[in-house]
N, C-alpha and C positions, 0 to 999 in steps of 0.2 A: 784388404780392400773393404771399405765401409760404404753402405748406402744409408741415406737418411729416410726415416719414416715421416709421415705427415705430422706426428707429434714431436719431431725433432730428435727422437732417439736413433741411435745408430744400429745397423745390423752388420755384423762381421760376416765375411764369407771365408770359408776354408776350402781351398782347392785340394781335392784328393790326388795323391800321388799313387795310391794303390786302389784296390776295389772298395776299401772302407777305411775309416779311422775309428778308433775306440773312443768312447765318450770322454773318459778321463784325459786322453791325449788331446782331444778337441778343445776342452776347456783350457788346458795349458797352452796350446798353440794359439788360441785367441787372446791369451794374456788375462783371462778372467780369474785364474788361480796361479799361485806362485810355484806350486809343486804338485807332483802326482799324489802326494799324501794329502794335501789340501783338497784336491779333486775328490779323492776317495771319501773324505769326511763330508764334503758338501753333497755328494751324490747319495751316500748311504743315509744321510739325514733327510733325504726327500726334498732337497732344495732345487733339483734340476728336472726340467721337463723335456721330453723328446716328442715332437709332433703332438704337443698338447697334453701328454700324459706323464705323470711323475715316473721317473726311471731311477731305480736304485742299484743298477748293475753298472759299475764303472767300465766294465769290459764290453758293454753294449756296442755292437758294430753299427756305425752310422754310414749311410750310403748317400749317393747323389739325391738331392731334394729334401733330405731330412732337416728339420728345424729344431734347434736346441734353445731353450730359454733358461736363463739363470740370472738372478739378481737384477732383473729389469733389462737385461741385455739379451739379444738374440744372435744366434750363429746359424747361418745357412751353409749346408754342406753342398758343394758343387763339384762336378767332374771336370 
């Protein structure tokens, strides 16, 4: 599901099935990367932010309310 921002960009929402989703899985689930390997490289290269801070751990656990930013896209984690 996507929401539109005032600037016209979309925000993806990922609905949690468990208590958390890992960062690499979230990027793949949102369709922002093609594979887990792509996610690993993008994350370890410092191209992904979680709640406004660069995150380099692809296994970072994301919970309800977390906001991921990558390549001009945003993903909101919701319960």
